[in-house]
C-alpha positions as CSV (number, residue, x, y, z in Angstrom):
1,M,0.0,-0.1,0.2
2,S,2.8,2.3,-1.1
3,S,0.6,4.6,-4.0
4,G,-1.7,5.8,-1.6
5,E,-4.6,3.9,-1.5
6,E,-6.6,2.6,0.8
7,T,-8.8,-0.4,2.5
8,F,-12.2,-0.3,4.6
9,R,-12.7,-4.9,5.1
10,T,-16.3,-6.2,6.8
11,E,-16.2,-8.4,8.6
12,V,-18.9,-10.6,10.4
13,A,-16.3,-12.7,12.5
14,A,-15.3,-11.2,16.0
15,W,-12.2,-13.3,15.8
16,M,-11.0,-12.8,11.8
17,R,-11.7,-9.1,13.2
18,D,-9.5,-9.2,15.6
19,H,-6.8,-11.3,13.6
20,L,-7.3,-8.4,10.7
21,R,-6.7,-5.6,12.8
22,D,-3.6,-7.1,13.4
23,E,-2.8,-7.2,11.0
24,F,-3.3,-4.3,9.2
25,E,-1.4,-2.3,12.3
26,P,1.2,-1.4,10.0
27,L,-0.4,-0.2,7.6
28,R,-0.9,2.3,10.2
29,G,-4.3,3.7,9.2
30,K,-4.4,3.2,5.6
31,A,-6.7,-0.1,6.1
32,R,-9.2,-0.7,8.6
33,V,-11.8,-3.6,9.6
34,E,-15.2,-2.8,10.6
35,P,-18.2,-5.7,11.6
36,A,-21.0,-6.0,9.3
37,D,-23.6,-8.6,7.9
38,L,-23.3,-7.6,4.0
39,T,-26.4,-9.9,3.6
40,H,-28.2,-7.0,4.9
41,A,-29.2,-4.7,2.4
42,A,-28.7,-2.4,5.4
43,A,-25.6,-3.0,6.7
44,V,-24.5,-2.5,2.7
45,D,-25.6,1.5,2.9
46,S,-23.9,1.2,6.4
47,V,-20.8,0.1,5.2
48,V,-20.7,2.8,2.2
49,A,-22.0,5.7,4.1
50,K,-18.8,5.0,6.5
51,I,-15.9,4.9,3.4
52,E,-17.6,8.2,1.8
53,G,-17.6,9.9,5.4
54,R,-14.2,9.3,5.5
55,F,-12.7,8.2,2.0
56,G,-14.9,10.4,0.1
57,R,-15.6,7.6,-2.5
58,L,-15.7,4.1,-2.6
59,D,-13.3,3.4,-6.5
60,I,-12.8,-0.8,-6.0
61,C,-14.8,-3.3,-4.6
62,V,-14.7,-6.7,-3.9
63,N,-17.2,-9.5,-3.1
64,N,-15.8,-11.7,-1.4
65,A,-18.7,-13.2,1.2
66,G,-18.6,-16.7,1.1
67,I,-20.5,-19.2,3.4
68,N,-18.6,-22.4,4.5
69,I,-21.3,-25.0,5.1
70,P,-19.9,-28.5,5.8
71,D,-20.5,-31.6,3.9
72,R,-22.9,-33.5,6.0
73,S,-23.5,-36.8,4.7
């Protein structure tokens, strides 16, 4: 992240947010992680508002949400 970009990431699981915050620590404020369940439209609206409030705009959005359902067969 040497060319000025900043990252905003959402995560449902508290343990993963904690892990990501530890990883982001060396970036000195260039990366944030916030709790959000993006399966709810209101949560998506809230995240976009936070991003626009902090950064002024959203340039790139990567939807990397997934569901891990163990094989129960």
